[in-house]
C-alpha positions as CSV (number, residue, x, y, z in Angstrom):
1,X,0.0,0.0,0.0
2,X,1.2,3.5,-1.0
3,X,-0.7,6.5,0.2
4,X,-0.7,10.1,-0.9
5,X,-2.6,12.8,1.1
6,X,-4.3,15.5,-0.9
7,X,-3.1,18.5,1.0
8,X,-1.4,20.3,3.8
9,X,-1.5,23.7,5.3
10,X,1.3,26.0,4.4
11,X,3.4,26.9,7.5
12,X,2.3,24.1,9.8
13,X,5.1,21.6,10.7
14,X,4.3,17.9,10.7
15,X,4.4,17.9,14.5
16,X,1.8,20.7,14.8
17,X,-1.4,19.1,16.1
18,X,-3.4,21.2,13.5
19,X,-1.5,19.8,10.5
20,X,-2.9,17.1,8.3
21,X,0.4,15.2,8.8
22,X,-0.2,15.1,12.6
23,X,-3.9,14.3,12.1
24,X,-3.3,11.4,9.7
25,X,-0.6,9.8,11.9
26,X,-2.7,10.2,15.1
27,X,-5.9,8.9,13.6
28,X,-4.8,6.5,10.9
29,X,-1.2,5.7,10.1
30,X,-0.3,4.9,13.7
31,X,-3.1,2.2,13.8
32,X,-2.4,0.4,10.5
33,X,0.4,-1.5,8.9
34,X,1.7,0.8,6.2
35,X,5.5,1.1,5.7
36,X,6.6,4.7,6.6
37,X,8.4,5.1,3.2
38,X,5.0,4.5,1.5
39,X,3.3,7.4,3.3
40,X,3.3,10.6,1.4
41,X,2.0,14.0,2.8
42,X,2.9,17.3,1.3
43,X,5.5,19.2,3.4
44,X,3.9,22.6,4.3
45,X,7.2,23.9,5.7
46,X,9.5,22.9,2.8
47,X,12.3,25.4,2.1
48,X,11.2,25.5,-1.6
49,X,7.5,25.1,-1.8
50,X,7.4,25.1,-5.6
51,X,10.0,22.3,-5.6
52,X,7.9,20.4,-3.0
53,X,4.9,20.6,-5.3
54,X,7.0,19.2,-8.2
55,X,8.5,16.5,-6.0
56,X,5.1,15.4,-4.9
57,X,3.7,15.1,-8.4
58,X,6.8,13.1,-9.4
59,X,6.3,10.7,-6.4
60,X,2.7,10.1,-7.5
61,X,3.9,9.5,-11.1
62,X,6.7,7.2,-9.9
63,X,4.1,5.1,-7.9
64,X,2.1,4.7,-11.1
65,X,-0.6,7.2,-10.2
66,X,-3.5,6.9,-7.9
67,X,-5.6,3.7,-7.9
68,X,-8.2,4.8,-5.4
69,X,-8.8,8.5,-4.6
70,X,-10.9,9.2,-1.5
71,X,-12.3,12.7,-1.4
72,X,-14.4,14.8,0.8
73,X,-16.2,17.9,-0.4
74,X,-16.2,21.4,1.0
75,X,-19.4,23.5,1.5
76,X,-18.3,25.5,-1.6
77,X,-17.6,22.4,-3.7
78,X,-13.9,22.3,-3.3
79,X,-12.1,19.0,-3.4
80,X,-8.6,18.8,-1.9
81,X,-8.0,22.5,-1.5
82,X,-9.0,23.1,-5.2
83,X,-11.2,26.1,-4.5
84,X,-13.8,27.6,-6.8
85,X,-12.5,30.1,-9.3
86,X,-11.9,31.0,-12.8
87,X,-9.3,28.3,-13.4
88,X,-8.3,25.0,-11.7
89,X,-4.7,23.9,-11.8
90,X,-3.9,20.4,-12.9
91,X,-0.9,19.7,-10.8
92,X,0.1,20.0,-7.1
93,X,0.2,23.7,-6.3
94,X,-0.1,26.3,-3.6
95,X,-3.6,27.7,-3.2
96,X,-5.3,30.5,-1.3
97,X,-8.1,29.2,0.9
98,X,-11.6,30.6,0.2
99,X,-13.3,32.4,3.1
100,X,-15.9,29.5,3.3
101,X,-13.1,27.0,3.7
102,X,-11.4,29.1,6.4
103,X,-14.6,29.4,8.3
104,X,-15.4,25.7,8.1
105,X,-11.9,24.7,9.2
106,X,-11.8,27.2,12.1
107,X,-13.3,24.4,14.3
108,X,-9.8,22.8,14.3
109,X,-8.1,26.0,15.5
110,X,-8.6,28.3,18.5
111,X,-10.1,31.0,16.2
112,X,-10.7,31.7,12.5
113,X,-7.7,34.0,12.6
114,X,-5.4,31.1,13.3
115,X,-6.5,29.1,10.2
116,X,-3.7,29.2,7.6
117,X,-4.6,31.2,4.5
118,X,-2.6,29.0,2.1
119,X,-2.1,25.3,1.5
120,X,-0.5,22.8,-0.8
121,X,-3.0,20.7,-2.7
122,X,-2.9,18.0,-5.3
123,X,-4.4,19.4,-8.5
124,X,-7.6,18.5,-10.2
125,X,-5.7,16.9,-13.2
126,X,-4.0,14.5,-10.9
127,X,-7.2,13.7,-9.1
128,X,-9.0,13.0,-12.3
129,X,-6.3,10.6,-13.4
130,X,-7.2,8.3,-10.5
131,X,-8.5,4.9,-11.6
132,X,-11.4,5.0,-9.1
133,X,-12.8,7.9,-7.1
134,X,-15.0,7.8,-4.0
135,X,-16.5,11.1,-2.9
136,X,-17.8,11.2,0.7
137,X,-20.3,13.9,1.9
138,X,-21.8,14.0,5.4
139,X,-23.8,16.5,7.4
140,X,-26.5,19.0,6.7
141,X,-23.9,21.7,5.9
142,X,-23.1,19.7,2.7
143,X,-26.7,19.3,1.6
144,X,-26.7,22.5,-0.6
145,X,-23.6,21.7,-2.5
146,X,-24.6,18.1,-3.0
147,X,-28.0,19.2,-4.4
148,X,-26.2,21.6,-6.7
149,X,-23.6,19.0,-7.8
150,X,-26.1,16.2,-8.5
151,X,-29.0,18.3,-9.6
152,X,-27.3,20.5,-12.2
153,X,-25.0,18.0,-13.8
154,X,-23.1,21.0,-15.0
155,X,-19.3,21.1,-15.0
156,X,-17.9,24.5,-13.8
157,X,-14.8,25.9,-12.2
158,X,-17.2,27.5,-9.7
159,X,-17.8,24.0,-8.3
160,X,-14.6,22.0,-8.6
161,X,-16.2,18.8,-7.5
162,X,-18.4,19.0,-10.7
163,X,-15.4,17.8,-12.7
164,X,-15.9,14.4,-11.1
165,X,-19.0,14.1,-13.3
166,X,-16.6,13.6,-16.2
167,X,-14.7,10.7,-14.5
168,X,-15.6,7.2,-15.7
169,X,-15.6,5.6,-12.2
170,X,-16.9,7.7,-9.4
171,X,-18.9,6.5,-6.4
172,X,-20.7,9.2,-4.3
173,X,-21.5,8.3,-0.7
174,X,-23.7,10.6,1.3
175,X,-25.5,10.4,4.6
176,X,-29.1,11.3,4.8
177,X,-28.4,14.9,6.0
178,X,-26.1,15.6,3.0
179,X,-28.6,14.0,0.6
180,X,-31.7,15.8,2.0
181,X,-32.1,18.8,-0.4
182,X,-31.2,16.7,-3.4
183,X,-33.8,14.0,-2.4
184,X,-36.4,16.7,-1.7
185,X,-35.9,18.2,-5.2
186,X,-36.3,14.7,-6.7
187,X,-39.4,14.1,-4.6
188,X,-37.8,11.1,-2.8
189,X,-37.7,12.3,0.8
190,X,-38.5,9.7,3.4
191,X,-40.8,10.8,6.2
């Protein structure tokens, strides 16, 4: 098994409890049998961030790409930290977090002001090259974006997750709260 995390906050060291590196080790890697050399997480404190992005893409390529890509979705439709905008970058890059993302992620920090404003993220092109994609959505705060994503079937840079509609092998898993608005619009709500 070889793993590649999607993203990491810029400026948070791996031992910072708020970093994705720390979170993944505390909640997953320390509890499973994956060789340390097969665990890849972007380095948010690399001396040369642009080189770190290139290195990360090269490591993914060297591993033969992504077989199974697990994704969550942000309330604004972002996947990884590929935020809504005029253009979406194909490769791993530094991105500025959208206000919605900062607000949503503030729960992991003491205040909204402490949330980093930038992050490294795997690009949409790399995500779309995965052989299989599973998108997970849970909670009522995701209901609006899931209804938009599934109801419109329109691909737009304003909803980065909409590009998943073009992938040949995507499974979307939602809990009832995340599916609520979509099901109401389709007239399939359970009492």
